[in-house]
DRENPA-3360 file (N, C-alpha, C; in nm, 2 decimals, always signed):
BEGIN
1 = MHDVNRQR = +10.64/+8.58/+7.90/+10.75/+8.65/+7.98/+10.69/+8.72/+8.10 ~ +10.58/+8.79/+8.09/+10.52/+8.85/+8.20/+10.47/+8.75/+8.31 ~ +10.42/+8.64/+8.27/+10.38/+8.54/+8.36/+10.50/+8.49/+8.44 ~ +10.61/+8.47/+8.38/+10.73/+8.42/+8.45/+10.77/+8.53/+8.56 ~ +10.77/+8.66/+8.52/+10.81/+8.76/+8.61/+10.71/+8.77/+8.73 ~ +10.58/+8.75/+8.70/+10.48/+8.75/+8.81/+10.50/+8.64/+8.90 ~ +10.54/+8.52/+8.85/+10.56/+8.40/+8.93/+10.68/+8.43/+9.02 ~ +10.79/+8.48/+8.96/+10.91/+8.52/+9.04/+10.88/+8.62/+9.15;
9 = EASTVNRL = +10.80/+8.72/+9.11/+10.76/+8.82/+9.21/+10.68/+8.76/+9.32 ~ +10.58/+8.68/+9.29/+10.50/+8.61/+9.39/+10.59/+8.52/+9.48 ~ +10.68/+8.45/+9.42/+10.77/+8.37/+9.50/+10.85/+8.45/+9.60 ~ +10.91/+8.56/+9.55/+10.99/+8.65/+9.63/+10.91/+8.70/+9.75 ~ +10.79/+8.75/+9.72/+10.70/+8.81/+9.82/+10.67/+8.70/+9.92 ~ +10.64/+8.58/+9.88/+10.61/+8.47/+9.97/+10.73/+8.44/+10.06 ~ +10.85/+8.44/+10.01/+10.97/+8.41/+10.09/+10.99/+8.52/+10.19 ~ +10.97/+8.65/+10.15/+10.98/+8.76/+10.24/+10.88/+8.75/+10.35;
17 = KGSAERLN = +10.75/+8.72/+10.32/+10.65/+8.70/+10.42/+10.68/+8.59/+10.52 ~ +10.74/+8.48/+10.47/+10.78/+8.37/+10.56/+10.89/+8.41/+10.65 ~ +10.99/+8.49/+10.60/+11.09/+8.53/+10.68/+11.04/+8.63/+10.79 ~ +10.96/+8.72/+10.74/+10.90/+8.82/+10.83/+10.82/+8.76/+10.95 ~ +10.74/+8.65/+10.92/+10.67/+8.58/+11.02/+10.76/+8.52/+11.12 ~ +10.87/+8.46/+11.07/+10.96/+8.39/+11.17/+11.03/+8.49/+11.26 ~ +11.05/+8.61/+11.21/+11.13/+8.71/+11.29/+11.04/+8.80/+11.38 ~ +10.91/+8.79/+11.36/+10.82/+8.88/+11.44/+10.83/+8.84/+11.59;
25 = DDVWTLEA = +10.81/+8.94/+11.67/+10.80/+8.92/+11.82/+10.71/+9.03/+11.87 ~ +10.70/+9.04/+12.01/+10.61/+9.14/+12.07/+10.66/+9.28/+12.06 ~ +10.78/+9.30/+12.02/+10.84/+9.44/+12.02/+10.82/+9.50/+11.88 ~ +10.84/+9.42/+11.78/+10.83/+9.47/+11.64/+10.78/+9.37/+11.55 ~ +10.73/+9.41/+11.43/+10.68/+9.32/+11.33/+10.73/+9.37/+11.20 ~ +10.78/+9.27/+11.12/+10.83/+9.30/+10.99/+10.72/+9.25/+10.89 ~ +10.67/+9.35/+10.81/+10.57/+9.31/+10.71/+10.63/+9.32/+10.57 ~ +10.59/+9.22/+10.49/+10.64/+9.22/+10.35/+10.52/+9.22/+10.25;
33 = DRGGLRLV = +10.53/+9.30/+10.15/+10.43/+9.29/+10.04/+10.49/+9.34/+9.91 ~ +10.41/+9.36/+9.81/+10.46/+9.40/+9.68/+10.53/+9.54/+9.69 ~ +10.49/+9.62/+9.79/+10.55/+9.75/+9.80/+10.69/+9.75/+9.87 ~ +10.72/+9.64/+9.93/+10.85/+9.63/+10.00/+10.83/+9.58/+10.14 ~ +10.93/+9.62/+10.23/+10.93/+9.58/+10.37/+10.89/+9.70/+10.46 ~ +10.82/+9.67/+10.56/+10.79/+9.77/+10.66/+10.82/+9.72/+10.80 ~ +10.88/+9.79/+10.88/+10.91/+9.75/+11.02/+10.81/+9.83/+11.11 ~ +10.73/+9.76/+11.18/+10.63/+9.82/+11.27/+10.67/+9.80/+11.42;
41 = VHRLMGEQ = +10.70/+9.91/+11.49/+10.74/+9.90/+11.63/+10.62/+9.91/+11.72 ~ +10.61/+9.81/+11.81/+10.49/+9.81/+11.90/+10.52/+9.88/+12.03 ~ +10.64/+9.90/+12.07/+10.67/+9.96/+12.19/+10.77/+10.08/+12.17 ~ +10.76/+10.18/+12.25/+10.85/+10.29/+12.23/+10.99/+10.26/+12.29 ~ +11.09/+10.31/+12.23/+11.23/+10.29/+12.28/+11.24/+10.34/+12.42 ~ +11.31/+10.26/+12.50/+11.33/+10.30/+12.64/+11.22/+10.25/+12.74 ~ +11.12/+10.20/+12.68/+11.01/+10.14/+12.77/+11.06/+10.00/+12.82 ~ +11.04/+9.98/+12.95/+11.08/+9.85/+13.01/+10.99/+9.74/+12.96;
49 = V = +11.05/+9.63/+12.93/+10.98/+9.52/+12.88/+10.97/+9.41/+12.99;
% end
């Protein structure tokens, strides 16, 4: 049972990582891992791009 849960968790993390990589750009980065999702902003709001 634990192996099945670990496989599901790994599959979910991999899907989240794939989605995060597709959505990343030069303004922000979405990171996914076992701890959840993190949004990393690379530029301050209001800065001209």
